[in-house]
C-alpha positions as CSV (number, residue, x, y, z in Angstrom):
1,M,0.0,-0.2,0.0
2,K,1.2,3.8,-0.6
3,L,2.3,5.7,1.8
4,V,1.4,9.5,2.4
5,S,4.7,11.1,3.1
6,S,4.8,14.0,5.2
7,R,4.8,16.5,2.1
8,G,1.7,14.9,1.0
9,V,0.2,15.5,4.6
10,G,1.6,18.8,4.3
11,L,-0.3,19.0,1.1
12,L,-3.7,17.6,2.3
13,L,-3.2,20.1,5.6
14,A,-2.6,22.9,3.1
15,I,-5.6,22.5,0.7
16,P,-8.2,22.9,3.6
17,V,-6.3,26.2,4.9
18,L,-6.4,27.3,1.4
19,L,-10.1,26.8,1.0
20,L,-10.8,28.2,4.3
21,A,-9.1,31.3,3.2
22,G,-10.6,31.4,-0.3
23,A,-14.0,31.1,1.1
24,V,-13.9,33.7,4.1
25,Y,-12.5,36.4,1.5
26,A,-15.3,35.3,-1.0
27,T,-18.2,35.6,1.7
28,A,-16.8,38.8,3.1
29,N,-16.2,40.3,-0.2
30,V,-20.1,39.3,-1.1
31,Q,-20.9,41.0,2.2
32,R,-19.1,44.0,1.4
33,N,-20.0,44.4,-2.0
34,A,-24.0,44.1,-0.9
35,A,-23.1,46.9,1.6
36,L,-21.6,49.0,-0.3
37,K,-24.3,48.8,-3.0
38,S,-27.1,49.4,-0.2
39,A,-25.0,52.3,0.8
40,R,-24.8,53.8,-2.5
41,E,-28.6,53.5,-2.9
42,Q,-29.0,55.5,0.4
43,V,-26.7,58.2,-0.6
44,A,-28.5,58.3,-4.1
45,S,-31.7,58.6,-2.8
46,Q,-30.9,61.3,0.0
47,R,-29.0,63.3,-2.8
48,L,-32.4,62.8,-4.8
49,L,-34.4,64.5,-1.8
50,T,-31.8,67.0,-1.1
51,A,-31.9,68.1,-4.8
52,M,-35.9,68.3,-4.6
53,L,-35.5,70.5,-1.2
54,D,-32.9,72.8,-2.9
55,Q,-35.3,73.4,-5.4
56,E,-38.3,74.2,-3.5
57,T,-36.1,76.6,-1.3
58,G,-34.9,78.4,-4.4
59,A,-38.4,78.6,-6.1
60,R,-39.8,80.1,-2.8
61,G,-37.4,82.2,-1.9
62,F,-37.5,83.8,-5.5
63,F,-41.5,84.0,-5.3
64,Q,-41.2,86.2,-2.0
65,T,-38.1,88.4,-3.0
66,R,-38.0,88.4,-6.8
67,Q,-34.4,88.0,-6.4
68,Q,-32.2,86.6,-9.1
69,E,-29.7,84.6,-6.8
70,F,-32.5,82.1,-5.6
71,L,-32.7,81.1,-9.1
72,Q,-29.3,79.6,-8.4
73,P,-30.4,76.8,-5.9
74,L,-33.2,75.7,-8.0
75,T,-30.9,75.3,-11.1
76,Q,-28.4,73.6,-9.0
77,G,-31.2,71.2,-7.6
78,T,-32.8,70.6,-10.8
79,R,-29.3,69.5,-12.0
80,A,-28.4,67.3,-9.1
81,F,-32.0,65.6,-9.2
82,G,-31.4,64.5,-12.8
83,S,-28.2,63.0,-12.1
84,S,-29.4,61.3,-9.1
85,L,-32.3,60.2,-11.0
86,V,-30.0,58.6,-13.7
87,E,-27.7,56.8,-10.4
88,L,-30.6,55.3,-8.9
89,R,-32.1,53.9,-12.2
90,S,-28.8,52.0,-12.6
91,L,-28.7,50.8,-8.8
92,L,-32.0,49.6,-9.1
93,A,-32.0,47.5,-12.7
94,G,-33.9,44.5,-12.1
95,D,-36.3,45.7,-8.9
96,S,-39.5,46.5,-10.9
97,G,-41.2,47.8,-7.5
98,L,-38.4,50.1,-6.7
99,Q,-38.1,51.6,-10.5
100,Q,-42.1,51.9,-10.1
101,M,-41.9,54.4,-7.1
102,L,-38.7,56.1,-8.8
103,A,-40.6,56.7,-11.7
104,D,-43.5,58.0,-9.4
105,Q,-41.4,60.5,-7.6
106,E,-39.9,62.0,-10.9
107,Q,-43.5,62.3,-12.3
108,R,-44.6,64.3,-9.2
109,A,-41.1,66.2,-9.4
110,A,-41.8,67.1,-13.0
111,A,-45.1,68.3,-12.4
112,W,-44.0,70.8,-9.5
113,H,-41.0,71.7,-12.1
114,T,-43.6,72.6,-14.8
115,A,-45.8,74.3,-12.5
116,T,-42.8,76.4,-10.5
117,Q,-40.9,77.2,-13.9
118,A,-44.5,78.5,-15.3
119,A,-44.7,80.9,-12.6
120,V,-40.9,82.0,-12.6
121,L,-41.3,83.0,-16.5
122,A,-44.5,84.6,-15.5
123,L,-42.7,86.8,-12.9
124,E,-39.6,87.4,-15.1
125,H,-41.7,88.5,-18.1
126,G,-43.8,91.2,-15.8
127,G,-46.5,89.2,-15.2
128,R,-48.4,89.0,-11.9
129,V,-48.7,85.7,-10.0
130,Q,-51.0,84.8,-7.0
131,S,-48.1,84.0,-4.6
132,D,-50.3,82.0,-2.2
133,A,-52.1,79.8,-4.6
134,V,-48.7,78.9,-6.3
135,A,-47.0,78.1,-3.0
136,R,-50.2,76.1,-2.0
137,R,-49.6,73.9,-5.3
138,A,-46.0,73.5,-4.9
139,K,-46.4,72.6,-1.2
140,S,-49.4,69.9,-2.1
141,V,-47.0,68.4,-4.8
142,M,-43.9,68.5,-2.5
143,D,-45.9,66.4,-0.1
144,G,-46.8,64.0,-2.0
145,F,-43.3,63.8,-3.5
146,R,-41.8,63.4,0.4
147,G,-44.4,60.7,0.9
148,V,-43.7,59.0,-1.9
149,H,-39.7,59.3,-1.4
150,T,-40.3,58.2,2.4
151,A,-42.0,55.1,1.3
152,F,-38.9,54.5,-1.1
153,D,-36.5,55.0,1.5
154,A,-38.2,52.1,3.4
155,S,-38.2,49.7,0.8
156,L,-34.7,50.5,0.4
157,N,-34.0,49.8,3.5
158,Q,-35.9,46.2,3.4
159,R,-34.0,46.1,-0.2
160,R,-30.9,46.6,2.0
161,S,-31.8,44.1,4.7
162,R,-32.5,41.0,2.2
163,S,-29.4,41.8,0.4
164,L,-27.3,41.7,3.8
165,S,-29.2,38.3,4.8
166,A,-29.0,36.8,1.4
167,A,-24.8,37.5,2.0
168,T,-25.1,36.4,5.4
169,G,-26.8,33.3,4.2
170,I,-24.3,32.5,1.3
171,A,-21.6,32.8,3.9
172,V,-23.3,30.4,6.5
173,A,-24.0,28.3,3.2
174,V,-20.1,28.3,2.2
175,A,-19.2,28.0,6.1
176,I,-21.3,24.7,6.3
177,A,-20.2,23.5,2.7
178,L,-16.5,24.0,3.8
179,A,-16.8,22.4,7.1
180,A,-18.3,19.3,5.6
181,L,-15.5,19.2,2.8
182,L,-13.0,20.1,6.0
183,A,-14.6,16.9,7.9
184,A,-14.6,15.0,4.7
185,G,-11.1,15.4,4.1
186,G,-10.1,14.8,7.6
187,L,-12.2,11.6,7.5
188,L,-10.6,10.6,4.5
189,L,-7.0,11.5,5.6
190,T,-7.8,9.9,8.9
191,R,-8.6,6.5,7.2
192,R,-5.8,6.8,4.6
193,M,-3.3,7.5,7.6
194,A,-5.3,4.4,9.5
195,R,-4.8,2.0,6.7
196,N,-1.0,3.2,6.3
197,E,-0.6,2.4,9.8
198,E,-2.1,-1.1,9.7
199,A,-0.3,-1.8,6.5
200,R,2.9,-0.9,8.3
201,Q,1.9,-2.9,11.3
202,H,0.9,-5.9,9.3
203,D,4.3,-5.4,7.4
204,Q,6.0,-5.5,10.6
205,S,4.4,-8.3,11.8
206,E,4.4,-10.4,8.9
207,L,8.5,-10.0,8.8
208,R,8.7,-10.6,12.7
209,E,7.0,-14.1,12.1
210,L,9.0,-14.9,9.1
211,L,12.5,-14.1,10.7
212,Q,11.5,-16.0,14.2
213,A,10.3,-18.7,11.7
214,S,13.7,-18.8,9.8
215,E,16.2,-21.7,10.5
216,S,19.2,-19.7,9.8
217,E,20.9,-16.4,10.1
218,Q,21.2,-16.7,6.3
219,E,17.9,-17.2,5.5
220,S,16.7,-14.2,7.9
221,R,19.2,-11.9,6.2
222,G,17.2,-12.8,2.5
223,L,13.9,-12.5,4.1
224,L,15.1,-8.6,5.4
225,I,16.5,-7.8,1.8
226,R,13.4,-8.9,0.4
227,H,11.2,-7.2,2.8
228,V,13.7,-3.5,2.3
229,E,13.3,-4.3,-1.7
230,K,9.3,-4.3,-1.2
231,L,9.5,-1.4,0.9
232,I,11.6,0.9,-1.2
233,R,10.6,0.5,-4.7
234,G,13.3,0.0,-7.3
235,A,16.2,0.1,-5.0
236,G,18.6,-2.9,-4.2
237,A,19.7,-4.3,-0.7
238,A,22.4,-6.0,1.0
239,V,23.2,-6.9,4.6
240,L,26.7,-6.3,5.7
241,N,27.4,-9.1,8.3
242,R,30.6,-8.6,10.7
243,N,32.0,-12.1,10.6
244,N,33.1,-14.1,13.9
245,S,36.2,-12.7,14.1
246,A,34.6,-8.9,14.0
247,D,37.4,-8.2,11.4
248,R,35.7,-8.5,8.0
249,L,32.0,-7.9,6.4
250,E,30.3,-10.3,5.0
251,I,27.8,-9.4,2.2
252,T,24.4,-11.1,1.4
253,H,23.0,-10.3,-1.6
254,G,19.0,-10.1,-2.6
255,D,17.0,-10.9,-5.9
256,C,17.1,-7.1,-6.9
257,E,20.3,-5.7,-8.7
258,S,22.6,-5.7,-4.9
259,P,24.4,-2.2,-5.0
260,L,27.5,-4.3,-4.0
261,R,27.3,-7.2,-6.3
262,Y,30.9,-6.5,-8.0
263,A,32.4,-5.3,-4.8
264,N,35.7,-6.3,-3.6
265,T,34.7,-8.0,0.0
266,E,38.3,-9.1,0.8
267,Q,38.9,-5.0,1.3
268,M,35.6,-4.3,3.3
269,R,36.4,-3.5,7.2
270,P,33.7,-3.1,9.9
271,R,35.5,0.8,9.9
272,S,34.8,0.9,5.9
273,C,31.3,1.3,6.3
274,M,30.2,4.9,8.3
275,A,26.8,3.0,9.8
276,V,28.8,0.5,11.3
277,R,31.4,3.0,12.7
278,L,29.4,5.8,14.0
279,S,26.6,3.0,15.4
280,R,24.0,5.4,13.8
281,S,22.0,5.6,10.4
282,Y,24.1,7.5,7.4
283,D,23.1,8.9,4.4
284,Q,25.1,9.0,1.1
285,Q,23.7,11.8,-1.2
286,S,24.1,11.6,-4.8
287,D,26.0,14.8,-4.8
288,G,28.6,13.5,-2.5
289,D,28.3,16.6,-0.4
290,G,29.7,15.6,3.0
291,L,32.7,16.2,5.3
292,Q,33.9,12.7,4.6
293,Q,32.3,9.8,2.3
294,C,31.7,6.4,3.4
295,E,34.3,3.7,1.4
296,I,31.7,1.4,0.8
297,C,28.9,3.4,-0.7
298,G,30.5,6.5,-1.4
299,G,31.2,5.3,-4.8
300,L,27.3,4.0,-5.8
301,D,25.3,5.7,-8.1
302,G,22.3,8.0,-6.9
303,A,21.2,8.3,-3.1
304,A,22.5,5.2,-0.5
305,T,21.2,4.9,3.2
306,C,22.6,2.5,5.5
307,E,21.3,1.5,9.1
308,P,23.3,-0.5,11.6
309,L,22.2,-3.7,13.1
310,L,22.4,-2.6,16.8
311,V,21.5,-5.0,19.6
312,G,22.6,-4.2,23.3
313,G,24.9,-1.3,21.9
314,Q,26.8,-3.4,19.8
315,V,26.9,-3.3,16.0
316,I,26.7,-6.9,14.2
317,G,26.5,-5.2,11.1
318,S,24.4,-3.1,8.8
319,V,21.8,-2.7,6.1
320,L,22.5,-0.8,3.1
321,V,20.0,0.3,0.5
322,A,20.8,2.2,-2.7
323,S,18.5,3.9,-5.0
324,R,18.6,6.1,-8.2
325,K,15.8,8.2,-6.9
326,P,15.9,10.0,-3.7
327,I,14.6,7.9,-0.4
328,D,11.8,9.8,1.5
329,A,11.8,10.4,5.1
330,D,8.9,7.9,5.8
331,R,10.4,4.9,3.9
332,R,13.6,5.8,6.0
333,I,12.0,5.6,9.2
334,R,10.2,2.2,7.7
335,L,13.6,0.9,7.0
336,R,14.7,2.1,10.3
337,E,11.9,0.1,12.2
338,S,12.5,-3.1,9.8
339,V,16.2,-3.3,10.9
340,A,15.9,-2.6,14.5
341,Q,13.2,-5.5,14.8
342,A,15.8,-7.7,12.8
343,A,18.8,-6.8,14.5
344,P,17.9,-9.0,17.6
345,I,16.7,-11.6,15.9
346,L,19.7,-12.1,13.6
347,A,21.7,-11.8,16.8
348,N,20.1,-14.8,18.6
349,Q,20.5,-16.6,15.2
350,R,24.2,-16.4,15.0
351,N,24.8,-16.6,18.7
352,L,22.6,-20.1,18.3
353,A,24.7,-21.0,15.3
354,I,27.8,-20.5,17.2
355,A,26.8,-22.6,20.2
356,E,25.8,-25.4,17.7
357,G,28.6,-25.3,16.2
358,R,30.9,-25.4,19.4
359,A,28.8,-28.3,20.1
360,A,29.0,-30.1,17.4
361,S,32.9,-29.6,16.6
362,D,36.1,-30.9,18.4
363,A,37.9,-27.6,20.1
364,L,41.3,-29.5,19.6
365,T,41.2,-30.3,16.0
366,G,38.6,-27.9,14.7
367,L,37.0,-31.0,13.0
368,P,33.3,-31.7,14.1
369,N,33.0,-34.1,16.7
370,R,31.3,-38.0,16.7
371,R,27.8,-36.2,17.3
372,A,28.1,-34.3,13.9
373,A,29.9,-37.2,12.1
374,D,26.5,-39.3,13.3
375,E,24.1,-37.0,11.7
376,A,26.4,-36.2,8.6
377,F,26.6,-40.0,8.1
378,K,23.0,-40.4,7.9
379,R,22.6,-37.6,5.5
380,M,25.2,-38.5,3.0
381,A,24.2,-42.3,3.3
382,A,20.6,-41.6,2.4
383,H,22.1,-39.2,-0.1
384,A,23.9,-42.3,-2.1
385,G,20.7,-44.3,-1.7
386,R,18.5,-42.2,-3.8
387,S,21.5,-41.2,-6.3
388,I,22.7,-45.1,-6.4
389,T,26.2,-43.3,-5.9
390,P,29.2,-45.2,-3.6
391,L,30.0,-44.0,-0.2
392,A,33.2,-44.6,1.0
393,A,34.3,-44.3,4.8
394,I,37.8,-44.2,6.1
395,M,38.4,-44.9,9.8
396,L,42.0,-43.5,10.7
397,D,43.7,-44.3,14.2
398,L,46.7,-43.1,15.3
399,D,49.5,-45.8,16.2
400,H,51.0,-45.7,19.6
401,F,49.1,-43.0,20.6
402,K,48.8,-44.2,24.5
403,L,52.7,-44.5,24.2
404,L,53.1,-41.2,22.9
405,N,51.2,-39.7,25.9
406,D,52.8,-41.7,28.5
407,R,56.5,-40.9,27.3
408,H,55.9,-37.2,26.2
409,G,52.7,-36.1,28.2
410,H,49.2,-35.5,27.4
411,E,50.3,-31.9,25.6
412,S,52.3,-33.5,23.2
413,G,49.3,-35.7,22.5
414,D,47.0,-33.0,21.8
415,R,49.4,-31.3,19.4
416,A,49.7,-34.9,17.4
417,L,45.9,-34.7,17.1
418,A,45.7,-31.1,16.1
419,L,48.4,-32.1,13.6
420,V,46.4,-35.1,12.3
421,G,43.4,-32.9,12.4
422,S,44.7,-30.0,9.9
423,I,46.5,-32.9,7.7
424,I,43.0,-34.2,7.1
425,G,41.3,-30.7,6.5
426,S,43.6,-29.8,4.1
427,T,43.9,-33.2,2.2
428,I,40.2,-34.0,1.5
429,R,37.7,-32.2,-0.9
430,A,35.3,-29.8,-0.5
431,S,32.7,-32.2,-0.5
432,D,34.1,-34.9,1.7
433,F,33.5,-35.0,5.4
434,A,36.4,-35.5,8.4
435,A,35.8,-35.5,12.1
436,R,37.2,-36.5,15.1
437,Y,35.2,-39.8,16.1
438,G,37.0,-40.3,19.7
439,G,40.0,-40.4,21.0
440,E,42.9,-40.8,18.6
441,E,40.4,-42.2,16.1
442,F,39.3,-40.2,13.0
443,L,36.4,-40.3,10.7
444,V,36.4,-39.4,6.8
445,L,33.4,-40.1,4.6
446,L,33.9,-39.7,0.6
447,P,30.7,-39.1,-1.3
448,D,30.5,-40.5,-4.7
449,T,34.0,-42.2,-4.5
450,D,35.0,-45.8,-5.5
451,R,37.0,-48.2,-3.7
452,D,40.3,-47.4,-5.8
453,S,39.8,-43.6,-5.5
454,A,39.2,-44.0,-1.6
455,M,42.1,-46.2,-1.0
456,I,44.5,-43.8,-3.1
457,L,43.4,-41.0,-0.4
458,A,43.8,-42.9,2.3
459,E,47.2,-43.7,1.5
460,K,48.0,-39.8,0.8
461,L,46.7,-39.4,4.2
462,R,48.7,-41.8,6.0
463,S,51.6,-40.6,3.9
464,E,51.3,-37.3,5.0
465,I,51.0,-38.1,8.8
466,E,54.2,-40.2,8.3
467,H,56.2,-37.4,7.0
468,A,54.9,-34.6,9.7
469,E,57.3,-34.5,12.6
470,L,56.3,-32.8,15.9
471,V,58.8,-30.8,17.4
472,G,59.9,-32.7,20.5
473,I,58.5,-36.1,19.4
474,G,59.5,-36.8,16.0
475,A,57.4,-38.9,13.5
476,I,54.1,-40.4,14.0
477,T,52.1,-42.8,12.3
478,A,48.3,-44.0,11.7
479,S,46.6,-47.0,10.5
480,L,43.4,-46.6,8.3
481,G,40.6,-48.9,7.3
482,V,38.4,-48.4,4.1
483,A,35.0,-49.7,3.3
484,V,32.7,-48.5,0.4
485,L,28.8,-48.9,0.3
486,P,27.3,-50.7,-1.1
487,M,29.8,-52.9,-1.9
488,D,31.1,-53.8,1.5
489,A,27.8,-53.2,3.0
490,A,24.2,-53.6,2.5
491,E,23.0,-51.2,5.0
492,P,24.5,-47.9,5.9
493,D,25.4,-48.9,9.9
494,E,27.4,-51.9,8.6
495,L,29.6,-49.9,6.6
496,L,31.4,-47.9,9.7
497,R,31.9,-51.5,11.2
498,K,33.4,-53.0,8.3
499,A,35.7,-49.6,8.0
500,D,36.5,-50.1,11.8
501,R,37.6,-54.0,11.1
502,A,39.6,-52.8,8.1
503,L,41.3,-50.1,10.5
504,Y,42.1,-53.0,13.0
505,A,43.4,-55.3,10.5
506,A,45.9,-52.9,9.3
507,K,47.2,-52.6,13.1
508,E,47.6,-56.5,13.2
509,N,49.6,-56.5,10.3
510,G,52.0,-54.1,11.5
511,R,50.5,-50.7,11.7
512,N,51.2,-47.6,9.3
513,R,49.2,-48.9,6.4
514,V,46.2,-49.0,4.7
515,H,43.6,-52.2,4.5
516,S,40.3,-52.5,2.9
517,A,37.4,-54.1,4.0
518,S,37.1,-56.2,0.8
519,P,37.8,-59.9,1.6
520,S,40.0,-60.4,-1.4
521,A,41.8,-57.0,-1.0
522,A,45.6,-57.2,0.3
523,E,47.5,-54.5,2.1
524,V,47.9,-51.7,0.0
525,E,51.2,-49.3,-0.1
526,I,50.9,-46.7,-2.7
527,E,54.2,-44.4,-3.0
528,L,52.8,-41.0,-3.6
């Protein structure tokens, strides 16, 4: 499942903030525009009334005094009335009720203006006008205008209230819609984060379960690498494991293109890895910008991150991940969790393998002990039976070993056993098996080996031992018995008994020789 990165979370959080800011601005703009328009309508209405009153004042003064200066307010009021009328028509476009009331005011004003102008012209041309009658008619018309204008103002106030209520309603609706959107976005984000967390826990649980069920440290390393390469798509991973001597790093590669597949492992020391060296995460960027580059990942293309395998403050290795693309912070956190979970399991498996190795090996010679030999014999005998191939067994026993111990001491006897173990280990093939079978007796198992080849190897072992010398002791010799399955034994258990009998036959015939379990075989003396 795709993870939500910190950048993605930031983007998801930024979108609601931007939407909220936009909604607040939009609703505030709607309310402001509604308030401004209402204010303009009120101002224009007031100017309309003022213009009418200016005309009335000018006309009344002229009628009473016959002075021309009173005609100036009349003229100015007429112009102001016309401009206010035009503005109101524009502001009230689409409102038929208010347009009708405005037209009524215009008609009344026009009637008043016509009568007044006629009286003014008559007086200016020397005519006589009954001032009282004119005044009464003007007052009647003006009262009618005022009444209509009062109703007009009341309607404007109602219109303003409706506009502001509508703007408030829009703001509320936008707020509700935005709250619903934020709630839905929050729910979506919460669910996505919950799914991501569930997927993370599932992956970690699966990794822990598989690691605990794995049978070896090598298998666990492979599981960890596959988990990391699944977590960081397109990346290659490798586990750098400190060997038991803690002087070299051993590499385990994954199925993808390993970042260290062609690396020279002989040159890799623990201090070569910065994560191991610093006991903390180490990131190598593609630009190589840093005070010091890691000797291992410094030459890789792209970005690399390395997590130490820490157990109780001790570093047992590291996990290296290389990618041509940058590795985001969330993936690094997941990687760190996975490595921290795997480290103690890998350490336990290593300690168990070391303990089992010690339990199955002979401390003196370094060869497997009898317990390990019995298990190996069962396994190799079963394979020989399935593949219908011969399995040769060589039993080897040092000659006069008790006398050597009595004469030179047990320390010399131990040195003799260690020398023989070293000779056997360096002489046999990689597919062969050798063990200290007990006391001064050794067992060598040779898969897919016939009698002649087994006799040649046995003679070579005898000769190598004979020509090896221990300081203060001199030469030592050994007797060897050879038996081959299925030629000498019908069952696997019988094979070792036949080899042991051949060994004692070699001792009875003078020691320092090789004998075969075959009844017709004679003592073999091959000079190599």
